SEDOVEX-983107 format. One line per 5 residues: their letters; for each residue z, x, y of C-alpha. Coordinates in Angstrom, 1 decimal. Example, Ala and Ser with C-alpha at 12.3 -4.5 7.8 and 13.67 -1.06 7.14 Angstrom:
# residues 2
AS) 7.8 12.3 -4.5 | 7.1 13.7 -1.1
END
This chain:
# residues 282
MYDDA) 0.0 0.1 -0.1 | -0.6 0.9 3.7 | 1.8 0.7 6.3 | 0.4 -1.9 8.8 | 3.0 -0.9 11.5
GGDAG) 1.5 2.6 11.4 | -2.1 2.0 11.7 | -4.1 4.6 13.9 | -1.5 4.3 16.6 | -0.5 8.1 16.4
AAPMG) -4.0 9.4 16.3 | -4.9 12.1 18.9 | -7.8 11.6 21.2 | -10.9 13.9 20.2 | -11.9 16.8 22.4
VPGFS) -10.0 19.7 23.9 | -6.3 19.4 23.4 | -4.5 18.7 26.5 | -7.8 18.5 28.5 | -9.0 14.7 29.3
RFNIE) -11.6 13.5 31.8 | -8.7 12.5 34.0 | -8.0 16.5 34.3 | -11.5 17.1 35.1 | -11.7 14.4 37.8
GLIPL) -8.4 15.8 39.3 | -10.3 19.2 39.5 | -13.2 17.8 41.9 | -11.4 17.7 45.0 | -9.8 21.1 44.5
VLLVI) -13.2 22.6 43.9 | -14.5 20.8 47.2 | -11.6 22.4 49.0 | -12.6 25.6 47.8 | -16.4 25.1 48.8
IGIAS) -15.3 23.9 52.2 | -13.0 26.9 52.6 | -15.6 29.5 51.9 | -18.0 27.9 54.2 | -15.5 27.7 56.9
LNYFG) -14.6 31.5 56.6 | -18.2 32.3 56.9 | -18.7 30.0 59.9 | -16.1 31.7 61.7 | -17.3 35.2 60.9
VVNIP) -14.3 36.1 58.4 | -17.0 36.6 55.7 | -20.5 37.0 55.7 | -22.7 35.0 53.2 | -26.3 35.6 53.5
FLPQG) -28.4 32.4 54.8 | -25.0 30.3 55.5 | -25.0 29.3 59.1 | -22.3 30.8 61.2 | -20.6 29.5 64.4
SQNMQ) -21.2 31.0 67.7 | -22.4 34.4 66.2 | -25.9 35.4 67.5 | -28.6 35.2 65.4 | -29.4 38.5 63.9
VLFIG) -33.3 39.7 64.1 | -34.9 42.4 62.3 | -38.2 43.8 63.9 | -40.0 45.8 61.4 | -42.8 47.7 63.4
QPSLG) -43.0 48.0 67.4 | -42.7 45.0 69.6 | -45.4 44.4 72.1 | -44.5 44.2 75.7 | -44.5 40.3 75.8
EKVVL) -42.5 40.2 72.4 | -39.9 42.6 73.7 | -39.4 40.5 77.0 | -38.9 37.2 75.0 | -36.8 38.9 72.6
DNLSY) -34.6 40.4 75.6 | -34.5 37.1 77.2 | -33.0 35.3 74.3 | -30.3 37.8 74.1 | -27.8 34.9 74.7
MLTYR) -28.6 33.8 71.1 | -29.7 36.5 69.2 | -29.3 40.4 68.7 | -32.4 42.3 67.4 | -32.9 45.8 65.8
VRDAA) -36.2 47.7 65.6 | -37.1 49.6 62.4 | -40.0 51.5 61.1 | -41.2 50.2 57.5 | -40.9 53.8 56.4
SFGNA) -37.2 53.9 56.9 | -36.4 51.5 54.1 | -35.6 52.7 50.8 | -34.5 51.2 47.4 | -31.7 49.2 49.0
ASEEL) -34.2 47.2 51.2 | -33.2 43.8 49.5 | -29.5 44.4 50.5 | -30.5 45.4 54.0 | -32.7 42.4 54.7
SQYDM) -30.1 40.1 53.4 | -28.0 40.9 56.6 | -30.6 39.2 59.0 | -31.4 35.5 59.7 | -35.1 36.4 60.6
VILDQ) -37.4 39.5 60.0 | -40.4 40.0 62.3 | -43.2 42.1 60.8 | -45.4 43.4 63.5 | -46.9 46.9 63.0
TSADK) -48.9 47.5 66.3 | -49.3 51.3 65.2 | -52.1 52.7 62.9 | -49.9 52.4 60.0 | -49.8 49.0 58.3
SVTVA) -48.5 49.8 55.0 | -44.9 48.9 53.3 | -43.5 50.5 50.5 | -43.4 48.6 47.0 | -39.7 48.4 47.4
LGEAT) -39.9 46.8 50.7 | -42.7 44.6 49.8 | -40.7 42.9 47.0 | -37.6 42.8 49.0 | -39.4 40.9 51.6
ENYVK) -40.7 38.5 49.0 | -37.3 37.8 47.5 | -35.6 37.5 51.0 | -38.0 34.5 51.9 | -37.8 33.0 48.4
KGGKL) -33.9 33.1 48.9 | -34.2 31.2 52.2 | -35.1 34.0 54.5 | -37.5 33.4 57.8 | -40.3 35.8 58.2
VIVSN) -43.0 36.0 60.9 | -46.1 38.3 60.1 | -48.2 39.4 63.0 | -52.1 40.0 62.5 | -52.9 42.6 59.7
SGIYQ) -49.1 44.1 59.4 | -48.2 45.1 55.8 | -51.9 44.8 54.5 | -51.8 48.5 52.9 | -49.2 49.8 50.1
SVGFA) -47.5 53.0 50.8 | -47.4 55.6 48.2 | -44.4 57.2 49.1 | -45.8 60.3 51.4 | -45.9 59.9 55.3
GYTSS) -49.3 58.6 56.3 | -50.6 58.0 52.7 | -51.4 54.6 51.5 | -52.8 53.3 48.4 | -56.8 52.7 48.8
DVIGW) -57.3 50.2 46.4 | -54.8 47.7 47.9 | -55.7 45.8 50.9 | -54.1 42.5 51.8 | -50.8 40.8 51.3
KANFG) -50.8 39.6 47.8 | -50.2 42.9 46.2 | -47.0 43.5 48.5 | -45.6 40.0 49.1 | -46.9 37.8 46.5
EIVPV) -47.9 34.3 47.5 | -45.4 34.1 50.5 | -48.0 34.8 53.3 | -49.9 31.8 54.5 | -53.2 33.4 54.9
ECVLG) -55.4 35.6 52.7 | -57.8 38.6 53.2 | -60.9 38.0 51.7 | -64.3 40.1 51.6 | -66.4 39.8 54.7
ADSVP) -70.4 39.6 54.9 | -70.4 43.5 54.5 | -68.2 43.4 51.5 | -65.0 44.7 53.7 | -61.9 42.7 53.8
VCAEG) -61.6 40.9 56.7 | -57.9 42.0 57.6 | -58.8 45.7 57.2 | -58.1 48.3 59.9 | -60.9 48.1 62.4
KELNI) -61.8 44.6 61.6 | -60.1 42.9 64.3 | -62.6 40.8 66.6 | -62.3 40.9 70.4 | -62.7 37.6 71.6
VGRIR) -61.9 35.3 74.9 | -60.6 31.9 73.9 | -57.8 29.2 74.2 | -55.0 28.3 71.6 | -55.1 24.8 70.7
RQVYD) -52.5 22.8 69.1 | -53.5 21.4 65.8 | -50.3 19.8 64.3 | -49.3 17.4 67.2 | -45.5 17.0 66.5
HPIMQ) -44.7 20.5 65.1 | -41.8 22.2 67.2 | -43.6 25.6 67.8 | -46.2 23.8 69.7 | -43.5 21.5 71.7
GVELT) -44.9 21.2 75.3 | -48.1 23.1 74.4 | -51.5 21.2 73.7 | -53.7 23.9 75.2 | -53.1 27.4 76.6
PPVTS) -54.0 28.3 78.9 | -55.3 25.4 80.3 | -59.0 25.1 81.4 | -58.2 25.9 85.1 | -57.4 29.3 84.4
PPYSM) -59.2 32.0 82.8 | -59.0 32.3 78.9 | -56.9 35.0 77.0 | -58.8 38.3 75.9 | -57.4 38.5 72.2
RVLDV) -57.8 40.4 68.9 | -58.0 38.1 66.0 | -58.8 38.5 62.3 | -61.4 36.4 60.4 | -58.5 35.2 57.9
QSTTG) -58.3 32.0 56.0 | -55.3 29.9 55.3 | -54.2 29.5 51.8 | -53.3 26.2 49.9 | -50.1 24.6 50.5
TKTIA) -50.2 25.9 54.2 | -50.0 24.3 57.7 | -52.2 25.4 60.4 | -50.3 24.6 63.4 | -52.6 26.0 66.1
YVQAE) -56.1 27.6 66.2 | -58.0 29.9 68.5 | -61.1 28.3 70.2 | -63.2 31.1 71.0 | -65.5 30.9 74.1
NTPKS) -67.9 33.8 73.5 | -68.6 33.0 70.0 | -69.3 29.5 68.3 | -66.3 29.8 65.8 | -62.7 28.8 65.7
YPAIV) -60.0 31.0 63.7 | -56.4 30.1 62.6 | -53.9 31.2 65.4 | -50.5 30.0 63.9 | -50.2 29.2 60.1
EKKSF) -46.8 28.5 58.5 | -45.9 28.2 54.7 | -42.8 27.3 53.1 | -41.0 28.7 50.0 | -38.8 26.7 47.9
PFGTV) -35.9 25.8 48.7 | -35.6 27.0 52.4 | -37.7 29.9 53.0 | -40.5 29.9 55.7 | -43.2 32.2 56.8
VYFNY) -44.9 31.9 60.0 | -48.1 34.2 60.5 | -49.6 34.8 64.2 | -53.0 35.7 64.2 | -52.6 37.3 67.7
DPGLT) -50.1 39.1 69.8 | -47.3 36.4 70.1 | -46.2 38.2 73.3 | -49.3 36.7 74.8 | -47.6 33.1 74.7
PGILT) -44.1 33.8 75.6 | -43.3 29.9 75.4 | -44.7 29.6 71.8 | -42.8 32.7 70.8 | -39.7 31.3 71.9
NTIRY) -40.2 28.0 70.5 | -41.1 29.9 67.1 | -37.6 31.7 67.1 | -35.6 28.6 68.0 | -37.6 26.8 65.2
LK) -36.6 29.2 62.6 | -33.0 29.4 63.7
END
């Protein structure tokens, strides 16, 4: 016979002894408090966690290359909201990833003859964007791959894909003369105006056409590059000395939060647009 009074009344619940769903639910508020605490410490500058926003601390900008006069004027005028540092691409070693992670934005504008980056810096820049970093690339900066000796580049690599993967919003294709359109010496001297293509984009806020038709056009150096798939052409160059237009500003998003903005001309030529770009990426 079985004792009806006993039954299964004394059976222990299945699962980990002493650990129920009530214990798990009780841990959720504690985990949230820890997350909020860490975010607060980062916000007030007690700790520094890459890509998490901080309070009143200035935006940290790394300029790789050499700023033009117009770019320097804009960066200096924004000193109330950012601090920038200028470095040469050749100065980065194998710790490039750790160095880039200290900055909220990277601007790559190599106005000198050397348009190369090392393999380490190229991979670090790609990973920086994929982790949420903001990158601005100007003209044909970063199209060559440095082989480790000053002034020497790999002759079989021209363009951005070998250095930065798929993050760059434009591509360097072969021209009619079988020379890549982004190669050194392929810049086109044009006169023209920059016209907005995306109506409501923050970068072109307050700008529909610059300069206005009542003023002389810009003298510009541009490349005959093409936008890649999954990109947004924010503005284009409307040339007046040739029946052709060229991408002026192109944007590409990288999952989840990374952004690359490409300028096909010296951004210092349009200080208002450059200021809008920095604020947008901030």
